[in-house]
Backbone as CSV, one residue per row, in Angstrom:
resi,resn,N_x,N_y,N_z,CA_x,CA_y,CA_z,C_x,C_y,C_z
1,MET,-107.176,52.980,-104.853,-106.976,53.484,-103.562,-108.000,52.886,-102.612
2,GLY,-107.619,52.627,-101.378,-108.459,51.962,-100.402,-108.635,52.804,-99.134
3,VAL,-109.728,52.606,-98.543,-110.023,53.321,-97.292,-110.211,52.275,-96.193
4,GLY,-109.617,52.506,-95.052,-109.755,51.595,-93.918,-110.103,52.353,-92.638
5,ILE,-110.911,51.744,-91.831,-111.273,52.348,-90.545,-110.901,51.346,-89.461
6,ALA,-110.279,51.850,-88.447,-109.903,50.991,-87.326,-110.303,51.681,-86.029
7,SER,-110.666,50.883,-85.046,-111.056,51.428,-83.753,-110.371,50.611,-82.660
8,PHE,-109.882,51.298,-81.647,-109.208,50.615,-80.539,-109.798,51.152,-79.225
9,GLN,-110.132,50.263,-78.316,-110.692,50.679,-77.029,-110.092,49.803,-75.949
10,SER,-109.631,50.465,-74.872,-109.129,49.680,-73.751,-109.583,50.337,-72.454
11,GLY,-109.739,49.582,-71.441,-110.143,50.107,-70.140,-110.572,48.975,-69.225
12,ILE,-110.605,49.283,-67.962,-111.018,48.306,-66.958,-112.129,48.943,-66.139
13,GLY,-113.193,48.265,-65.926,-114.292,48.757,-65.091,-114.380,47.959,-63.806
14,ILE,-114.354,48.647,-62.692,-114.462,47.988,-61.386,-115.633,48.620,-60.645
15,SER,-116.485,47.811,-60.104,-117.570,48.337,-59.283,-117.707,47.446,-58.050
16,GLY,-118.153,48.068,-56.947,-118.319,47.333,-55.702,-118.435,48.287,-54.537
17,THR,-118.619,47.742,-53.367,-118.726,48.529,-52.147,-117.644,48.085,-51.190
18,ILE,-116.961,49.042,-50.641,-115.916,48.750,-49.666,-116.332,49.368,-48.338
19,THR,-116.369,48.556,-47.305,-116.672,49.047,-45.969,-115.378,49.031,-45.178
20,ILE,-114.987,50.203,-44.740,-113.749,50.315,-43.980,-113.967,49.857,-42.540
21,ALA,-114.948,50.452,-41.868,-115.211,50.105,-40.477,-116.611,50.557,-40.108
22,GLU,-117.153,49.930,-39.085,-118.477,50.304,-38.604,-118.440,50.397,-37.085
23,ALA,-118.974,51.496,-36.571,-119.099,51.670,-35.129,-120.564,51.491,-34.766
24,ASN,-120.829,50.587,-33.817,-122.202,50.369,-33.384,-122.188,49.680,-32.024
25,ALA,-123.102,50.083,-31.190,-123.276,49.442,-29.882,-124.746,49.501,-29.530
26,GLN,-125.178,48.574,-28.683,-126.571,48.570,-28.267,-126.727,47.854,-26.942
27,PHE,-127.802,48.232,-26.230,-128.171,47.497,-25.035,-128.654,46.114,-25.467
28,VAL,-128.346,45.108,-24.668,-128.735,43.737,-24.962,-129.789,43.329,-23.945
29,ASN,-130.937,42.860,-24.418,-132.039,42.416,-23.566,-132.575,43.566,-22.711
30,ASN,-133.725,43.352,-22.111,-134.279,44.341,-21.197,-133.486,44.322,-19.898
31,PRO,-133.282,45.484,-19.298,-132.572,45.503,-18.013,-133.399,44.786,-16.946
32,SER,-132.721,44.266,-15.942,-133.421,43.541,-14.882,-133.206,44.218,-13.543
33,LEU,-134.241,44.214,-12.733,-134.179,44.776,-11.390,-133.398,43.802,-10.523
34,THR,-132.276,44.258,-9.954,-131.455,43.365,-9.137,-131.646,43.599,-7.651
35,ASP,-132.128,44.777,-7.279,-132.255,45.077,-5.859,-133.134,46.302,-5.693
36,LYS,-133.867,46.343,-4.595,-134.586,47.565,-4.245,-134.614,47.688,-2.730
37,HIS,-134.413,48.893,-2.286,-134.480,49.210,-0.860,-135.550,50.270,-0.716
38,LEU,-136.601,49.939,-0.015,-137.729,50.849,0.112,-137.773,51.440,1.505
39,THR,-138.077,52.717,1.546,-138.293,53.359,2.834,-139.537,52.724,3.444
40,GLU,-139.445,52.372,4.709,-140.559,51.693,5.353,-141.774,52.603,5.407
41,ARG,-142.910,52.087,4.933,-144.151,52.843,4.932,-144.863,52.652,6.260
42,VAL,-145.577,53.660,6.677,-146.387,53.596,7.883,-147.835,53.651,7.435
43,GLN,-148.704,52.858,8.056,-150.116,52.878,7.683,-150.641,54.302,7.730
44,GLU,-151.382,54.673,6.687,-151.884,56.044,6.601,-153.175,56.177,7.387
45,ASP,-153.128,56.965,8.426,-154.333,57.421,9.111,-153.999,58.788,9.673
46,ASP,-154.959,59.456,10.240,-154.770,60.858,10.623,-153.629,61.068,11.598
47,GLU,-153.373,60.116,12.475,-152.302,60.330,13.448,-150.916,60.163,12.848
48,ASP,-150.794,59.583,11.650,-149.502,59.421,10.999,-149.109,60.613,10.140
49,LYS,-149.958,61.602,10.023,-149.650,62.759,9.202,-149.053,63.860,10.062
50,ASN,-148.153,64.645,9.474,-147.572,65.758,10.208,-148.479,66.978,10.082
51,ASP,-148.027,68.112,10.609,-148.851,69.319,10.621,-149.258,69.790,9.229
52,SER,-148.428,69.534,8.227,-148.741,69.995,6.871,-149.639,69.012,6.128
53,GLY,-149.968,67.871,6.734,-150.816,66.883,6.085,-150.046,65.855,5.281
54,ALA,-148.709,65.971,5.279,-147.897,65.015,4.517,-147.784,63.708,5.290
55,MET,-147.700,62.618,4.573,-147.549,61.296,5.178,-146.207,61.202,5.874
56,GLN,-146.171,60.599,7.032,-144.919,60.395,7.740,-144.531,58.931,7.632
57,TYR,-143.247,58.667,7.602,-142.767,57.299,7.554,-141.394,57.235,8.173
58,ASP,-141.018,56.018,8.541,-139.764,55.801,9.260,-138.575,55.933,8.327
59,GLU,-137.398,56.091,8.918,-136.151,56.129,8.160,-135.609,54.728,7.895
60,THR,-136.210,53.707,8.490,-135.738,52.343,8.327,-135.772,51.946,6.863
61,VAL,-134.718,51.322,6.396,-134.660,50.866,5.013,-134.682,49.347,5.019
62,SER,-135.535,48.774,4.191,-135.615,47.321,4.109,-135.571,46.904,2.656
63,THR,-135.353,45.624,2.422,-135.341,45.115,1.047,-136.693,44.544,0.669
64,GLU,-137.656,44.612,1.555,-138.975,44.085,1.269,-139.991,45.213,1.264
65,ASP,-141.032,45.022,0.466,-142.137,45.963,0.450,-142.945,45.721,1.720
66,THR,-143.095,46.735,2.551,-143.788,46.560,3.821,-145.257,46.919,3.725
67,SER,-145.747,47.234,2.538,-147.167,47.525,2.361,-147.959,46.232,2.493
68,SER,-149.204,46.353,2.886,-150.036,45.163,2.982,-150.396,44.682,1.589
69,ASP,-150.815,43.416,1.478,-151.118,42.827,0.183,-152.283,43.506,-0.518
70,ASP,-153.198,44.110,0.249,-154.347,44.745,-0.381,-154.104,46.227,-0.678
71,ASP,-152.911,46.703,-0.459,-152.585,48.099,-0.717,-152.359,48.285,-2.220
72,ASN,-153.077,49.207,-2.839,-152.932,49.460,-4.266,-151.726,50.320,-4.597
73,ASN,-151.098,50.937,-3.631,-149.993,51.862,-3.873,-148.646,51.231,-3.579
74,LYS,-148.422,50.039,-4.088,-147.131,49.391,-3.903,-146.130,49.999,-4.871
75,PRO,-144.913,50.226,-4.424,-143.890,50.761,-5.334,-143.611,49.769,-6.458
76,SER,-143.412,50.281,-7.658,-143.077,49.409,-8.773,-142.137,50.125,-9.724
77,LEU,-141.401,49.337,-10.466,-140.457,49.862,-11.436,-140.575,49.036,-12.702
78,SER,-140.643,49.714,-13.839,-140.612,49.005,-15.117,-139.514,49.616,-15.970
79,ALA,-138.819,48.772,-16.717,-137.715,49.231,-17.575,-137.784,48.467,-18.891
80,VAL,-137.769,49.215,-19.998,-137.808,48.607,-21.325,-136.787,49.283,-22.227
81,LEU,-136.342,48.535,-23.227,-135.426,49.102,-24.212,-136.211,49.939,-25.199
82,GLY,-135.632,51.076,-25.573,-136.249,51.942,-26.565,-135.920,51.486,-27.977
83,ALA,-136.286,52.325,-28.934,-136.067,52.019,-30.348,-134.594,51.772,-30.631
84,CYS,-134.309,50.802,-31.429,-132.947,50.436,-31.853,-132.043,50.039,-30.692
85,SER,-132.598,49.778,-29.539,-131.838,49.346,-28.354,-130.747,50.335,-27.966
86,LYS,-131.002,51.619,-28.153,-130.025,52.664,-27.822,-130.374,53.396,-26.531
87,ASN,-131.524,53.109,-25.926,-131.870,53.747,-24.669,-132.727,52.814,-23.807
88,ILE,-132.712,53.092,-22.510,-133.541,52.377,-21.543,-134.534,53.389,-20.986
89,ASP,-135.819,53.053,-21.063,-136.858,53.902,-20.496,-137.357,53.253,-19.212
90,VAL,-137.288,54.006,-18.116,-137.641,53.485,-16.802,-138.793,54.309,-16.237
91,THR,-139.761,53.628,-15.631,-140.846,54.293,-14.917,-140.880,53.748,-13.493
92,VAL,-140.864,54.655,-12.529,-140.980,54.287,-11.118,-142.298,54.852,-10.630
93,GLU,-143.144,53.997,-10.069,-144.443,54.436,-9.577,-144.531,54.263,-8.067
94,ASP,-145.290,55.141,-7.454,-145.532,55.118,-6.007,-144.229,55.149,-5.219
95,ALA,-143.332,56.004,-5.650,-142.016,56.114,-5.021,-142.060,57.102,-3.863
96,TYR,-141.222,56.849,-2.885,-141.078,57.724,-1.725,-139.626,58.157,-1.627
97,PRO,-139.376,59.321,-1.056,-137.978,59.707,-0.802,-137.281,58.638,0.036
98,GLY,-136.088,58.284,-0.396,-135.311,57.254,0.286,-135.340,55.912,-0.433
99,ASP,-136.291,55.714,-1.344,-136.341,54.461,-2.103,-135.143,54.393,-3.043
100,VAL,-134.547,53.205,-3.180,-133.409,52.983,-4.072,-133.696,51.736,-4.914
101,TYR,-133.518,51.867,-6.225,-133.712,50.754,-7.151,-132.412,50.547,-7.911
102,LYS,-132.048,49.282,-8.158,-130.842,48.969,-8.924,-131.235,48.105,-10.119
103,LEU,-130.809,48.557,-11.313,-131.091,47.851,-12.556,-129.795,47.369,-13.181
104,HIS,-129.759,46.128,-13.575,-128.602,45.534,-14.239,-128.858,45.569,-15.746
105,TYR,-127.830,45.949,-16.536,-127.971,45.959,-17.987,-126.687,45.474,-18.641
106,GLN,-126.777,45.157,-19.940,-125.621,44.740,-20.729,-125.574,45.572,-22.007
107,VAL,-124.345,45.870,-22.460,-124.128,46.583,-23.715,-123.127,45.783,-24.533
108,GLU,-123.393,45.668,-25.845,-122.491,44.943,-26.733,-122.023,45.853,-27.864
109,ASN,-120.726,45.758,-28.195,-120.174,46.432,-29.365,-120.449,45.526,-30.553
110,THR,-121.424,45.888,-31.370,-121.797,45.077,-32.523,-121.092,45.554,-33.794
111,GLY,-120.211,46.527,-33.671,-119.484,47.056,-34.819,-118.174,46.321,-35.069
112,SER,-117.357,46.909,-35.938,-116.097,46.270,-36.326,-114.864,47.025,-35.845
113,ILE,-115.060,48.087,-35.036,-113.934,48.852,-34.501,-114.105,49.035,-33.001
114,PRO,-113.011,49.288,-32.270,-113.126,49.558,-30.830,-113.894,50.862,-30.601
115,ILE,-114.718,50.880,-29.550,-115.499,52.074,-29.229,-115.406,52.400,-27.750
116,GLU,-115.694,53.649,-27.449,-115.825,54.107,-26.061,-117.281,54.475,-25.844
117,LEU,-117.874,53.914,-24.787,-119.281,54.150,-24.487,-119.458,55.435,-23.708
118,ASN,-120.537,56.138,-24.003,-120.936,57.328,-23.255,-122.416,57.185,-22.931
119,PHE,-122.804,57.594,-21.749,-124.194,57.502,-21.331,-124.680,58.875,-20.911
120,SER,-125.894,59.181,-21.268,-126.531,60.386,-20.754,-127.863,59.965,-20.159
121,ASP,-128.218,60.575,-19.059,-129.478,60.222,-18.432,-130.252,61.490,-18.119
122,GLU,-131.547,61.334,-18.122,-132.399,62.453,-17.754,-133.660,61.922,-17.100
123,SER,-134.178,62.730,-16.225,-135.406,62.405,-15.530,-136.331,63.602,-15.657
124,ASP,-137.619,63.337,-15.672,-138.563,64.438,-15.725,-138.806,65.032,-14.337
125,GLU,-138.094,64.544,-13.354,-138.229,65.034,-11.983,-136.864,65.362,-11.394
126,GLN,-136.804,66.393,-10.594,-135.552,66.723,-9.915,-135.339,65.858,-8.687
127,ASN,-136.343,65.079,-8.296,-136.238,64.236,-7.107,-135.600,62.889,-7.394
128,ILE,-135.081,62.693,-8.600,-134.477,61.427,-8.970,-132.984,61.619,-9.179
129,ASN,-132.193,60.807,-8.491,-130.740,60.796,-8.687,-130.380,59.484,-9.377
130,ILE,-129.580,59.579,-10.439,-129.201,58.402,-11.209,-127.692,58.253,-11.170
131,ASP,-127.238,57.089,-10.725,-125.811,56.779,-10.705,-125.601,55.588,-11.631
132,ASN,-124.805,55.789,-12.686,-124.575,54.739,-13.678,-123.165,54.186,-13.503
133,ASN,-123.073,52.939,-13.125,-121.781,52.264,-12.931,-121.620,51.203,-14.007
134,VAL,-120.694,51.456,-14.936,-120.450,50.504,-16.011,-119.110,49.817,-15.763
135,GLU,-119.064,48.504,-16.003,-117.868,47.713,-15.734,-116.687,48.177,-16.585
136,ASP,-116.906,48.341,-17.878,-115.843,48.772,-18.781,-116.483,49.597,-19.889
137,ASN,-116.046,50.846,-20.060,-116.677,51.681,-21.076,-115.911,51.675,-22.404
138,LYS,-114.861,50.867,-22.510,-114.122,50.731,-23.771,-114.229,49.279,-24.223
139,LEU,-114.794,49.095,-25.411,-115.060,47.742,-25.904,-114.451,47.514,-27.274
140,ASN,-113.836,46.364,-27.448,-113.385,45.918,-28.758,-114.583,45.326,-29.495
141,PRO,-114.452,45.103,-30.804,-115.563,44.532,-31.558,-116.065,43.226,-30.944
142,GLN,-117.377,43.108,-30.878,-118.085,41.925,-30.381,-117.919,41.696,-28.880
143,GLU,-117.309,42.607,-28.155,-117.215,42.488,-26.702,-118.481,43.021,-26.055
144,MET,-118.705,42.545,-24.831,-119.882,42.935,-24.071,-119.443,43.402,-22.690
145,THR,-120.191,44.331,-22.116,-119.920,44.782,-20.754,-121.238,44.853,-19.996
146,THR,-121.149,44.900,-18.676,-122.339,45.017,-17.846,-122.282,46.315,-17.070
147,GLY,-123.436,46.747,-16.638,-123.524,47.960,-15.842,-124.712,47.900,-14.914
148,GLU,-124.775,48.886,-14.033,-125.869,48.957,-13.079,-126.303,50.400,-12.919
149,LEU,-127.593,50.626,-13.035,-128.184,51.930,-12.761,-128.706,51.915,-11.339
150,GLU,-128.283,52.869,-10.552,-128.831,53.013,-9.205,-129.703,54.257,-9.210
151,ILE,-130.987,54.063,-8.993,-131.970,55.137,-9.036,-132.430,55.407,-7.616
152,THR,-132.203,56.628,-7.141,-132.561,57.000,-5.781,-133.600,58.115,-5.817
153,VAL,-134.668,57.944,-5.065,-135.688,58.976,-4.946,-135.286,59.876,-3.781
154,SER,-135.111,61.149,-4.055,-134.724,62.089,-3.002,-135.850,63.090,-2.806
155,GLY,-135.571,64.120,-2.076,-136.576,65.154,-1.861,-137.014,65.203,-0.412
156,SER,-137.834,66.143,-0.146,-138.320,66.379,1.199,-139.591,65.580,1.453
157,LYS,-139.634,64.911,2.569,-140.825,64.150,2.927,-141.999,65.089,3.197
158,GLU,-141.710,66.279,3.675,-142.769,67.234,3.968,-143.471,67.701,2.698
159,ASP,-142.771,67.671,1.584,-143.363,68.093,0.316,-144.227,67.008,-0.308
160,LEU,-144.121,65.806,0.181,-144.878,64.692,-0.368,-146.267,64.690,0.238
161,THR,-147.269,65.016,-0.557,-148.629,65.126,-0.022,-149.446,63.869,-0.260
162,SER,-148.997,63.013,-1.141,-149.695,61.753,-1.358,-148.657,60.647,-1.466
163,GLY,-149.097,59.433,-1.323,-148.184,58.304,-1.420,-147.989,57.841,-2.846
164,THR,-148.539,58.548,-3.790,-148.431,58.107,-5.177,-147.659,59.134,-5.986
165,GLU,-146.482,58.775,-6.352,-145.648,59.601,-7.215,-145.156,58.727,-8.352
166,GLU,-145.046,59.300,-9.548,-144.547,58.557,-10.703,-143.420,59.354,-11.333
167,TYR,-142.323,58.669,-11.650,-141.155,59.317,-12.219,-140.750,58.610,-13.504
168,GLY,-140.375,59.390,-14.514,-139.883,58.836,-15.761,-138.400,59.120,-15.913
169,ILE,-137.659,58.128,-16.355,-136.205,58.230,-16.495,-135.823,57.645,-17.846
170,SER,-134.858,58.261,-18.511,-134.354,57.710,-19.757,-132.829,57.738,-19.720
171,VAL,-132.212,56.632,-20.080,-130.752,56.540,-20.164,-130.418,56.235,-21.617
172,GLU,-129.635,57.122,-22.233,-129.306,56.979,-23.647,-127.853,56.578,-23.830
173,LEU,-127.636,55.654,-24.754,-126.308,55.143,-25.068,-125.779,55.846,-26.305
174,SER,-124.562,56.355,-26.219,-123.867,56.863,-27.395,-122.443,56.314,-27.358
175,TYR,-121.727,56.443,-28.434,-120.382,55.861,-28.515,-119.587,56.611,-29.563
176,GLU,-118.278,56.448,-29.472,-117.377,57.031,-30.454,-116.207,56.078,-30.635
177,GLN,-115.503,56.245,-31.747,-114.360,55.388,-32.018,-113.319,55.585,-30.934
178,TRP,-112.722,54.483,-30.528,-111.673,54.512,-29.518,-110.465,53.787,-30.101
179,ASN,-109.342,54.425,-30.063,-108.114,53.823,-30.591,-107.305,53.240,-29.450
180,ALA,-107.216,51.929,-29.420,-106.446,51.256,-28.372,-104.962,51.555,-28.579
181,ASP,-104.285,51.813,-27.500,-102.840,52.087,-27.575,-102.053,50.797,-27.587
C-alpha cells in the first residue's frame, strides 16, 4: 500500500496605486502692484490740522506719491505668497482714507480635474475694503487665470490722528471640483 500527498495552489496577486483624480490650485508668482491712487497729502503743520488735531488733506486723487523725497511716511504696499501658495499676505503702511491699491495675480489649476475657485479675504482693520475681480473662476486642468485685488482704505479722516497707519490683509484660495456641462 502507498501513501501520496499532493498540494495545489492557485491565485493572482496584484498590487499598485491607482489615482483617480486630483484637485489642486495655487497662486503663481508673487502678486504685482499694477496701480495706486493716493489721496493727496498736505504738508503737516499746525495750520493744516482741524479742531480735533487730525491731519487734513485734499480730496484730489493722483497716481503719484505727492510726499517729499525726505518724508519717512510714504505709503507702501508689500504682497507675498503664503505657505503652499494658497494665500496672499498683503501689508499696507502709511495709508490714508481714499488710497486705492491694485494688485495683479495669477492662479493655476495644477490638478487633473476641472475646479471652481473660491476666495476669502480678511483684514485686521474695518477700514479696508477688498474687491476681488477674477477673470475666470472655473478652470480645466493646467489652465491659468488672472485676477486683480482692489484694496481701498476707507474711514473717517477726522478719526485719523497720525499719518502712519498699517493694515494687514490676507486673501485665501480654496477650490472644489467643478463638473463641466
